[in-house]
C-alpha positions in Angstrom: 0.0 0.0 0.0 1.1 3.6 -0.6 0.0 6.8 1.2 0.8 10.2 -0.3 -0.7 13.7 -0.6 1.5 15.0 -3.4 1.2 14.5 -7.2 3.0 11.3 -8.3 3.7 9.4 -11.4 2.2 5.9 -11.8 5.0 3.5 -10.9 6.1 0.9 -13.5 3.9 -1.7 -11.8 1.4 -4.3 -12.7 -0.4 -2.1 -15.3 2.8 -2.3 -17.4 3.2 -6.1 -17.4 2.1 -7.6 -20.8 1.3 -11.3 -20.3 -1.8 -13.0 -21.8 -1.2 -16.0 -19.5 -2.1 -13.7 -16.6 -5.1 -11.8 -17.9 -5.9 -10.1 -14.6 -3.4 -8.7 -12.1 -4.5 -7.0 -8.9 -3.3 -4.3 -6.5 -4.7 -2.8 -3.4 -3.9 0.7 -2.1 -4.9 3.2 0.6 -4.5 6.9 0.1 -5.1 10.2 1.9 -7.4 12.8 0.6 -6.2 14.9 -2.4 -3.6 12.4 -3.5 -3.0 12.8 -7.3 -1.3 10.5 -9.8 -0.3 12.6 -12.8 -1.5 11.8 -16.3 -0.2 8.5 -17.5 -1.1 5.4 -19.6 -0.3 1.8 -19.5 -0.8 -1.2 -21.8 -3.3 -3.0 -19.6 -6.9 -1.9 -19.1 -7.7 -0.9 -15.5 -10.8 -1.3 -13.3 -10.5 1.0 -10.3 -13.0 0.6 -7.4 -12.8 2.6 -4.2 -14.2 0.3 -1.5 -14.1 3.4 0.6 -13.7 7.0 -0.6 -14.3 8.9 -3.9 -12.1 9.1 -7.0 -12.0 11.6 -9.7 -10.6 10.5 -13.1 -9.6 13.1 -15.7 -8.7 12.3 -19.4 -8.5 14.5 -22.5 -12.2 13.6 -23.1 -13.6 14.6 -19.7 -13.9 13.9 -16.0 -15.5 11.1 -14.0 -16.6 11.0 -10.3 -16.5 7.5 -8.8 -18.1 6.9 -5.5 -18.0 3.4 -3.8 -21.2 2.3 -5.4 -19.4 2.5 -8.8 -16.2 1.5 -10.5 -14.3 3.1 -13.4 -13.0 1.2 -16.4 -10.0 2.8 -18.2 -9.1 1.1 -21.5 -5.5 0.3 -22.4 -3.3 3.3 -23.4 -5.8 6.0 -22.4 -4.0 8.7 -20.6 -5.6 9.5 -17.3 -5.1 11.3 -14.0 -6.4 9.9 -10.7 -7.2 12.0 -7.7 -8.7 10.9 -4.4 -11.4 13.3 -3.3 -11.5 11.7 0.1 -9.4 9.1 2.0 -9.7 6.1 -0.1 -9.2 2.3 0.0 -8.9 1.2 -3.6 -8.9 -2.1 -5.5 -7.3 -2.1 -8.9 -7.7 -4.9 -11.5 -5.3 -4.6 -14.5 -6.6 -6.5 -17.5 -4.2 -7.6 -20.3 -5.0 -6.1 -23.7 -5.6 -9.7 -25.0 -8.5 -10.0 -22.6 -10.2 -6.6 -23.3 -12.1 -7.5 -26.5 -15.5 -7.5 -24.7 -14.8 -4.4 -22.5 -15.4 -0.7 -23.3 -12.9 1.0 -25.6 -13.0 4.2 -23.6 -13.1 5.4 -20.0 -16.5 4.6 -18.4 -18.0 4.7 -14.9 -20.2 1.7 -14.2 -22.5 0.7 -11.3 -20.9 -2.0 -9.2 -22.7 -5.2 -8.4 -22.6 -7.3 -5.2 -21.3 -10.2 -7.3 -18.3 -8.2 -8.6 -17.4 -7.0 -5.1 -17.3 -10.6 -4.0 -15.3 -11.7 -7.0 -12.7 -8.9 -6.5 -12.2 -10.2 -3.0 -11.5 -13.7 -4.4 -9.3 -12.7 -7.2 -7.2 -10.4 -5.0 -6.1 -13.5 -3.1 -4.7 -15.3 -6.2 -1.0 -15.8 -6.6 0.0 -13.1 -9.1 3.3 -14.7 -10.0 1.8 -17.7 -11.8 -0.8 -18.0 -14.6 -4.1 -19.2 -13.2 -5.2 -22.7 -13.9 -8.4 -24.8 -13.4 -10.8 -23.1 -11.0 -8.7 -20.0 -10.7 -8.7 -19.5 -14.5 -12.5 -19.9 -14.5 -12.8 -17.4 -11.6 -10.8 -14.8 -13.6 -13.0 -15.3 -16.7 -16.1 -14.8 -14.5 -14.6 -11.5 -13.3 -14.1 -10.4 -16.9 -17.6 -11.4 -17.9 -19.1 -9.5 -14.9 -17.1 -6.3 -15.8 -18.5 -6.5 -19.3 -22.0 -6.7 -17.9 -21.8 -3.6 -15.7 -24.2 -0.8 -16.5 -22.8 2.6 -17.4 -23.6 5.5 -15.2 -24.0 9.3 -16.0 -21.1 10.2 -13.6 -19.3 11.8 -16.5 -18.6 15.4 -17.5 -17.4 15.9 -21.1 -14.4 18.2 -21.8 -13.8 20.5 -24.8 -11.1 21.3 -27.3 -12.2 24.9 -28.3 -10.3 27.4 -26.0 -13.4 29.6 -25.7 -15.5 26.7 -24.5 -12.7 25.6 -22.2 -12.7 29.1 -20.6 -16.4 28.9 -19.9 -16.0 25.4 -18.4 -13.1 26.4 -16.2 -15.1 29.3 -14.8 -18.0 27.1 -13.9 -15.8 24.3 -12.6 -14.1 26.8 -10.2 -17.5 27.6 -8.8 -20.3 25.2 -9.6 -22.8 27.5 -7.8 -22.1 30.3 -10.3 -25.5 31.5 -11.5 -24.4 33.8 -14.3 -26.2 33.5 -17.5 -24.7 32.2 -20.7 -24.5 35.7 -22.2 -22.2 36.9 -19.4 -20.0 33.9 -19.5 -19.7 34.0 -23.3 -18.8 37.7 -23.2 -16.0 36.9 -20.8 -14.5 34.3 -23.1 -14.8 36.5 -26.2 -17.6 34.7 -28.0 -21.3 35.2 -28.6 -23.9 33.2 -26.6 -25.0 31.5 -29.8 -21.4 30.4 -30.6 -20.9 29.0 -27.1 -24.2 27.1 -27.2 -23.3 25.7 -30.6 -19.9 24.6 -29.3 -21.4 22.9 -26.3 -23.7 20.8 -28.6 -20.9 20.0 -31.0 -18.2 19.1 -28.5 -20.0 17.6 -25.6 -23.4 16.5 -27.0 -25.0 18.6 -24.3 -26.6 22.0 -24.1 -25.0 24.6 -21.9 -27.7 24.1 -19.3 -27.3 20.3 -19.4 -23.6 20.5 -19.0 -23.9 23.0 -16.0 -26.5 20.7 -14.4 -24.2 17.7 -14.8 -21.3 19.6 -13.3 -23.4 20.5 -10.2 -24.7 17.0 -9.8 -21.2 15.5 -9.9 -20.0 18.0 -7.3 -23.1 17.0 -5.3 -22.1 13.3 -5.4 -18.7 14.3 -4.1 -20.1 16.3 -1.2 -22.7 13.8 -0.3 -20.1 11.1 -0.2 -18.2 13.2 2.3 -21.1 13.4 4.7 -22.7 16.7 3.8 -26.5 16.9 4.1 -28.5 17.2 1.0 -30.0 20.6 2.2 -26.5 21.9 2.7 -25.4 20.7 -0.7 -28.4 22.3 -2.4 -27.6 25.6 -0.8 -23.8 25.6 -1.5 -24.4 24.6 -5.2 -26.8 27.4 -5.9 -30.1 25.6 -6.0 -33.0 27.9 -5.1 -34.5 25.2 -2.8 -33.8 21.8 -1.5 -36.8 20.4 -3.3 -35.5 21.7 -6.6 -32.1 20.0 -5.9 -33.8 16.7 -4.9 -36.0 16.7 -8.0 -33.0 17.3 -10.3 -30.9 14.6 -8.6 -33.7 12.1 -8.9 -34.2 12.8 -12.6 -30.6 12.3 -13.3 -29.7 9.3 -11.0 -33.1 7.7 -10.7 -33.1 8.0 -6.9 -33.1 10.9 -4.3 -29.9 12.0 -2.5 -31.0 10.3 0.7 -31.0 6.9 -1.0 -27.7 7.7 -2.7 -26.2 8.5 0.7 -27.4 5.2 2.2 -25.8 3.3 -0.7 -22.5 5.0 -0.1 -22.4 4.1 3.6 
């Protein structure tokens, strides 16, 4: 296990071992809050699950928030940065590229299942120095099959390439409670509101308002997972009432914040 608070590079560890005979390699780690691994990539795909704590994954394509109810899949060779939003106990599964054919080709947050939690506990106990055989080999295949069946989750915020759009996103990300209208934000970045709205649709697949709502909800998940009450979260994120926040949260995640909190505990 490693514990650190400063940005680090990913060590040349199990993610860099290319060996089809060992399709899944495992690693467990415990980190303090705000520990960051700088952007890196490795030849193996990676499933990261924080048994306790919240992760934030950043790639060139966007950002993902990963509470304990979810895991994040990162395909081989995708550059990514990992930050612990809270103290975290993490389980990593590194999947050889030869075994990734049924798994997503991009970064994706997926809802964990009780079966996969149990399987991870079993596979973590395997001897990593020898290729699995017999029942162990079948166990590893069940793990891969279960990862492939996980349902994707909307805990994702798309990024942008256009510098004007990046400027708007940076302003909102710095203060998710920012209530300024698009016209004011667009003026500050040197573009018209129509241009910025068009860029949001073209580069993220979302409208400006949809993107801002997603930003606030991901920050809400982060705050809820750290023990903040939903009423406090609603106020600090700029919602006009707790009921408005709860309704938006339910529409997006299919459950109210209170249920989400119970699942995180």
